[in-house]
C-alpha positions in Angstrom: 103.0 115.1 62.0 102.0 115.1 65.7 98.4 114.4 66.5 97.3 116.2 69.6 93.9 116.7 71.3 92.6 119.2 73.7 89.1 119.3 75.0 87.2 120.6 77.9 87.5 118.5 80.9 84.6 116.2 81.5 83.6 113.9 84.3 84.5 110.3 84.9 82.9 106.9 84.5 81.7 104.0 86.5 83.8 101.2 88.1 85.4 98.7 85.7 83.0 95.9 86.5 79.8 97.8 86.2 79.7 100.1 83.3 77.4 102.6 81.6 77.7 103.0 77.8 76.1 106.1 76.4 75.0 106.6 72.8 77.6 108.6 70.9 78.9 107.9 67.5 81.9 108.9 65.5 83.9 110.5 68.3 87.1 112.1 67.1 90.2 112.8 69.1 89.5 116.5 69.6 85.8 116.5 70.6 83.6 115.0 73.3 80.7 112.7 72.7 77.8 114.0 70.6 74.4 114.0 72.3 75.4 111.4 74.9 72.5 109.9 76.7 72.4 110.4 80.5 73.2 106.9 81.6 74.2 106.3 85.2 77.4 104.6 86.2 77.5 101.9 88.9 79.4 100.5 91.5 82.0 97.9 92.2 85.3 96.2 91.1 85.9 92.7 92.3 89.7 93.2 92.2 89.6 95.9 94.8 92.6 97.9 96.2 94.9 100.1 94.1 94.4 97.9 91.1 90.8 98.9 91.0 91.8 102.0 89.1 92.1 99.9 85.9 89.1 100.5 83.7 87.8 103.5 85.5 85.8 104.8 88.5 83.3 107.4 89.4 79.8 107.7 90.8 76.7 109.5 89.8 74.8 108.8 93.0 73.0 111.6 94.7 71.9 113.4 91.6 75.3 114.2 90.2 75.9 114.8 86.5 75.5 111.8 84.2 78.7 109.8 83.7 80.6 109.9 80.4 81.7 106.5 79.1 85.3 105.7 79.2 87.4 106.1 76.1 85.2 108.6 74.3 87.2 111.6 75.4 90.7 112.7 74.7 90.6 114.8 77.9 89.0 113.9 81.3 89.7 114.1 85.0 92.3 116.8 84.6 94.5 115.0 82.0 94.8 114.8 78.2 96.0 112.1 75.9 98.6 113.7 73.5 99.5 111.4 70.6 102.9 112.3 69.1 103.3 109.8 66.3 102.0 110.6 62.9 102.5 109.3 59.4 101.4 105.8 60.3 101.3 103.3 57.5 99.8 99.8 57.5 102.1 96.9 58.2 105.1 99.1 59.1 106.4 98.9 62.6 107.5 102.1 64.2 107.6 103.6 67.7 104.2 104.8 68.7 104.7 107.7 71.1 102.3 109.7 73.3 102.1 111.7 76.5 99.7 112.4 79.3 99.4 116.1 79.9 98.0 117.8 83.0 95.7 120.9 83.1 98.7 123.2 82.4 99.9 121.2 79.4 102.9 119.7 81.3 103.7 116.0 80.9 102.6 113.8 83.7 105.4 111.6 84.9 104.1 110.0 88.1 101.8 107.0 87.7 100.6 104.2 90.0 100.6 100.6 88.8 97.3 98.9 87.9 97.5 95.2 87.4 101.3 95.2 87.4 101.7 97.9 84.8 101.9 101.7 84.8 100.2 102.0 81.4 97.8 99.8 79.4 97.4 100.8 75.7 94.5 99.2 73.8 94.2 99.6 70.1 91.3 98.7 67.8 90.3 99.8 64.3 86.9 101.4 64.2 85.4 98.3 62.6 86.6 96.5 65.8 89.3 94.6 64.0 93.1 94.8 64.7 92.8 94.6 68.5 96.0 94.9 70.6 96.6 95.3 74.3 100.2 96.3 75.0 102.2 98.1 77.7 104.5 101.0 76.7 107.5 102.2 78.7 107.9 105.8 79.8 111.0 108.0 79.4 112.0 110.5 82.1 110.3 113.4 80.2 106.9 111.6 80.3 106.9 110.3 76.8 105.5 106.8 76.4 106.8 104.6 73.6 106.2 101.1 72.2 107.1 99.5 68.8 103.8 99.0 67.1 102.6 97.9 63.7 99.1 98.6 62.6 98.1 95.5 60.5 95.8 97.3 58.0 94.9 100.8 56.9 92.0 102.7 58.4 91.0 104.8 61.4 92.1 103.3 64.7 91.1 104.2 68.2 93.9 104.1 70.9 92.9 103.9 74.5 95.3 104.9 77.3 94.3 103.2 80.6 96.2 104.3 83.7 96.2 105.7 87.2 97.9 109.1 87.5 99.9 109.8 90.7 97.7 111.5 93.3 94.4 110.3 91.7 92.2 107.8 93.5 90.5 106.7 90.4 91.8 105.3 87.1 91.4 107.1 83.8 90.8 105.9 80.3 91.3 108.3 77.5 90.9 107.7 73.7 92.1 109.3 70.5 91.7 108.5 66.8 94.8 107.9 64.7 94.7 107.4 60.9 96.8 104.7 59.3 97.5 105.2 55.6 97.0 102.6 52.9 94.1 101.0 51.0 91.2 100.6 53.4 89.3 97.3 53.3 86.6 97.2 55.9 86.1 93.9 57.9 82.5 92.9 58.6 81.8 92.3 62.3 81.7 88.6 62.9 78.3 87.2 63.9 77.5 86.6 67.5 79.0 83.2 68.6 79.5 81.2 71.8 82.9 79.8 70.9 86.2 81.3 69.6 89.4 79.6 68.7 93.0 80.9 68.8 96.2 78.9 68.3 94.5 75.6 68.9 92.6 76.7 72.0 88.8 76.8 72.1 87.1 79.3 74.4 83.4 78.9 75.2 81.3 81.7 76.4 78.3 81.1 78.7 76.0 83.8 79.9 73.9 86.6 78.4 74.4 90.3 78.5 71.1 91.8 79.8 70.9 95.6 79.9 70.1 97.1 83.3 71.2 94.2 85.4 74.4 92.5 86.4 75.3 89.8 83.9 77.5 86.8 84.7 79.8 85.7 81.9 81.9 82.6 82.1 84.6 81.9 79.6 86.1 78.3 79.6 89.3 77.4 78.0 90.2 74.0 76.5 92.8 72.7 74.1 92.2 69.7 71.9 89.0 69.0 73.9 90.9 68.9 77.2 90.1 71.6 79.8 93.0 73.8 80.6 93.4 73.8 84.4 96.8 75.5 84.6 96.2 79.0 83.3 99.1 81.3 84.3 98.7 84.7 86.0 98.9 87.6 83.6 98.7 91.1 84.9 97.7 89.8 88.3 94.7 87.8 87.0 93.8 84.6 85.0 92.1 86.6 82.4 91.3 90.1 81.2 88.1 91.0 79.4 87.8 94.2 77.4 84.6 95.1 75.5 84.1 97.8 72.9 80.6 98.8 71.8 80.0 98.8 68.0 79.5 102.4 66.8 81.0 104.6 69.4 83.7 102.2 70.7 82.8 103.0 74.3 85.3 101.1 76.5 84.7 98.5 79.2 87.6 96.8 81.0 86.3 94.0 83.1 88.2 91.9 85.6 87.4 88.3 86.7 85.7 87.2 89.9 88.7 86.4 92.1 92.5 86.5 91.6 95.5 84.2 91.7 96.6 83.3 95.2 93.3 84.3 96.9 92.8 80.6 98.0 89.5 80.2 96.1 90.2 81.1 92.4 91.2 78.2 90.3 93.6 78.6 87.2 91.0 77.4 84.7 89.3 76.1 82.8 86.6 78.7 83.7 87.1 82.4 84.2 84.1 84.3 85.5 83.3 88.0 85.0 80.4 90.2 86.1 79.4 93.2 84.0 76.5 95.5 83.6 75.4 97.4 80.5 72.3 99.6 80.7 71.4 99.6 77.1 70.9 97.1 74.3 73.7 97.0 71.6 76.4 94.9 70.0 79.7 94.5 71.6 83.0 93.0 70.7 84.6 91.1 73.6 88.4 90.5 73.8 89.7 87.9 76.3 93.4 87.9 77.1 94.7 84.8 78.8 98.1 83.2 79.4 99.1 79.6 79.0 102.4 77.9 78.2 104.1 81.2 78.6 102.2 82.9 75.8 99.5 85.5 76.0 96.6 84.9 73.5 93.5 86.9 72.7 90.1 85.3 72.0 87.4 87.5 70.4 83.6 87.3 70.5 80.7 89.3 69.3 77.9 89.5 71.8 74.5 91.2 71.7 72.9 92.8 74.8 69.1 92.4 74.3 66.3 93.6 76.6 65.4 90.9 79.1 68.0 88.5 77.8 65.5 87.7 75.0 68.2 86.9 72.5 71.2 84.7 72.9 74.8 85.8 72.3 75.0 83.6 69.3 75.5 80.1 68.0 78.3 77.6 68.7 
């Protein structure tokens, strides 16, 4: 069974580093956000250039319509995410296929690279478990495919993050896909300042404060020794994605600086700047590369008014 979505075209979103998350819950693949709050999007991407399309753009200055958070819509900016693969079962690898369609329903086949890739596909179950960040390949007919196994049953959100040819701004579209099997919900881990993965420890410093730019620094060590030789991955030393609990509004953040700029060191610290206008709970996913392997560290962080509450405990 093919899963397809068509909605009315809605407006874009703020730049990847400064993001507005609106309140909308339970967004399906065929509808827009319900009763979204009019939050304004903001302003800059430290990566700059063509790569700035990654994670979204847009501006609500000058009294324009309120921005819609990235990833809540199956259609936006003249394009639609059309999921082709159905019948997904937990733990079974199969080709996951989808297309990007234009206003006339024709497949889009021209894309510009953002951070070394033409397409970034992010997957997470609606309880924020099962995170994946992968890069499909496109056939001549505009069909994107990648072998993918969903680890457990449940409703997943897939995000296609890309820059269509002829567009100045990047687009992030989202759709829900069901995965058959016995559903066992995973409680969201408590807020914490450290995470471990494959013997690496990642420490988070900084507090998300709604309405202002927040500096987040993630430091990587292994066996208590700081890692100072992180490897470039997708033109950066780290990629940070945040999903808000509830509506899974999408935020793709890039670090301050980039490899080869003469000032950014390859660890142990990776610094990001982000802005969220409202309080809430977020799941943060840091991708980093070391020893030729890409790993993902996960954190739960709380944005509280005035920075009155910490992210969590070590």
